N, C-alpha and C positions, 0 to 999 in steps of 0.2 A: 649232299646243300647241293649245288653247282646241279650235276646230273638230275639229279630231284628238282628242282626248278625247270630246268629247258626242260625235262620231259612231260612236265603237269606243263607250264607255261605256256608249252612252243609244240610239242610233240616232236622234241628231238633227243632224240637217244642216242645222251655220246658216251662213246669208250673208254673201257677206264685206262686203258693207256693216252687217253688225250689229256688227261692231267697230270701234274708231276706235281705231289706235296713235299717242299724241299724245307725241312725245319732248321729252326736256324737256334740251337740252344747251346748258350752260354752262359759261363759265369761271369761273375764282376762288375765294376763300377759300368756307365753308360759310357764311356768315352773306351775298356776294354769290349767290353761285349760287341760297337761299331768297327774296331779297328779284325777284331775275331771274326765276325760275320764276311769285312768284307771282302776278306785276302777268303775266304770258305766255300773254296771251288771243287767238289769231288765227283769226279767223273759218274754221267749217269747213264749207261750206255744208250742208243749211239752219241749220244750228245754230252756235250758239261754242260751241269747246273749256266751259268752264262749264257751259255746258244741257245737253251732253251729259255730263258728270261731273255731274250735277244731279239727270239723268234715267238714267242704269245701273242696269243690276239687278248688277250685276260690276264692282267694280274694283281692276283689281289692277299691283302700281306693285309695277317691277320695277329693282331699285337696284344696284349694283357699287360696291368701294372708297369713296371717298368718296362718291356721293352715296346710299349707306343712310342717312350723316347728315341730309345733305340734303331727302331725303323723309324721314325721323322727323321732322324738325320743320317740313316743308313740310305733312305729313299733320294736322299740329298744328292751324295755319292753321286748315287747310280743312274742321274737323271743326267746330275754334271759329266761325267762321263760319256754320255749317250748308250749304255749298256738298257739302260728304260728310257721310253720315247712315248712319253703320255700323249702326244702331239696324233703319233700313228696308235696307238697301245690305248685298252681302257685301261683304267690303273686305279685303284683302290686299294685305301688304306683301314684297315673297320678297327675303331681302337673299343678297348674297354674300358679304357681309364686315362685322366689326362697326364698324371704321373707318377713320378714311380716310387716305390715302397721304401721304409727306413730312412738313412743317415742323409739320402742326394734327395728326399720329398724336403723333407727341411729348407737344404739347400734353390729346390726349383719356386717354393714361396717365394725367396727373396729378387725384386723385378733385378734386382742389379747385383747376383750373382752372376756369374761368368756362367754358367750349367743352362741358368732362363734364360741369359741372352741369346746360344748359339741353338737352343730346342725351341725356341721365340723363332728363330730367322730360321732355318729348316724349314717347321711349318709353315711358315709363312711362303718359302723361295716354293718349295709341293703344291700349294694350293694355287699358288699362280702362274707355273709349269702344266697343270689342269689333271694334275688330281683328286682324286673325291675320296670325302671321311666321310666316314660314317662311325657319328660319335656314342653309346651304348652304355648307358648307365644301366648300371645296378638297382632293384629296389632295395632295402633293408641293404646295404650293400656294410658292414662292419668296419671297413677299410678308406674306402673310398667316398671326397665328398661328391652330394650330387652336381653341386654347380662344377665342380671340377671334372668330374666325367661327361659333363653334356657340353662341354670344353668353350664354358661362359665365358670365357676373354677372348676367344676369337670371333671373327664376324666374316663370312666368305663365302654362297651360293654353292661352294663344292663342298662346303657341311650340313648334312642327315642329322637330325638330331634323334635321338631313342630312349624308350627303358624301358627295360626285361622284370617285367613282375613274374611272380608263380602263384604259377594259380592256384595255390593252396591260399597264397596271401591279397589273392585281385578280390578287392569287394565292390566290382564293379564302379563307374564310372557316379551313380549316387552318393558315393563315398567323396564329404570334399576333398581331404588334401588330396586324392586321385584324379580329382578333377584342375587342381590348381595346379600339380606339377604337369597333366599333357597340356594343359590351354598354355603353359610357361615355354613348353617343346616346341608343340604349335605354334608360335606366335614365330618360336628364332626358326620355327622350318619354314616361314614364309617371309622372310627378311626383316619381319618388325622387331626390335627391343620388346625384351619383355620383364622394362625398369625394374633389372634384380629381384626377381619374384623367386627365379632358381636357388636365389642367393641364400635368398633371407626361407626361405624352406626345406631347406639342406639339413640344418638340426632338427627334423622331424623327420628323417624319413632317413635315419641313420644306424647303425644295425636293428636292432629290435624293438627300438623307443618307441615305435606307434605300436605294435603288437605282432608282429610280422613272425613266421615258426621256422623263415629258412634263413641259409648264410649264405645271404648274396652276393660275396666279393667272389665266388669262384664259380658259379654258379649257369649265370646265361653264357658260355665262350662254350659249353653242352651244347643247347638248342639250335637247332640247320634253323628255323625262322631266323636267327640273329643275322645269319651269310646269306640265305632269301633275301632278306631288307635290302643288305647291299647290293645282289646280284638286281633287284628291280629299279636299285635309286638309279 
């Protein structure tokens, strides 16, 4: 996606070795995954992962499901330690949902929960540090509510909101529900309140309730345009 975007938009042919994919695939609860990822620094000759992060011009963190909370907390640590420098580097977090699955999903729904407070604090910190966040919801997501995927509870100019709709489910802008969802997103992207419209529309785009044929939860992160959108932000 990065190479394609730079070539098509700017005529830059980026060599393969200019990009360093760093998968952080760890199991467990949020705190366990943050701790494991924080110490995960295997060598990638001729530089370590830490060296590559510190010298990168662009850092893109793509997170899905529970990984969004993990990544927000990990990013806050890396910024505090000076490994990631948002004022000198371009840093982006691409969110596919706001809250994690399973038991911790319910914990995060409570504003009094410690994990909820720490996630909120981490998000506020990285936004204030200058990191851009791209929140991409998925049409007919059978797991994550629309308002959650769009980070409805956060208000910051460094958040860009979007929605992914499979071509088989897209009914065009003449469809009333589609137009309402896009209107809500457009308002938030302009720094305006949508008067909780996304919150009220959520139940109508949950799973296949509205007639969708696609399982929306795990399809958007395979779409190249998801990452191109982040690069253009």
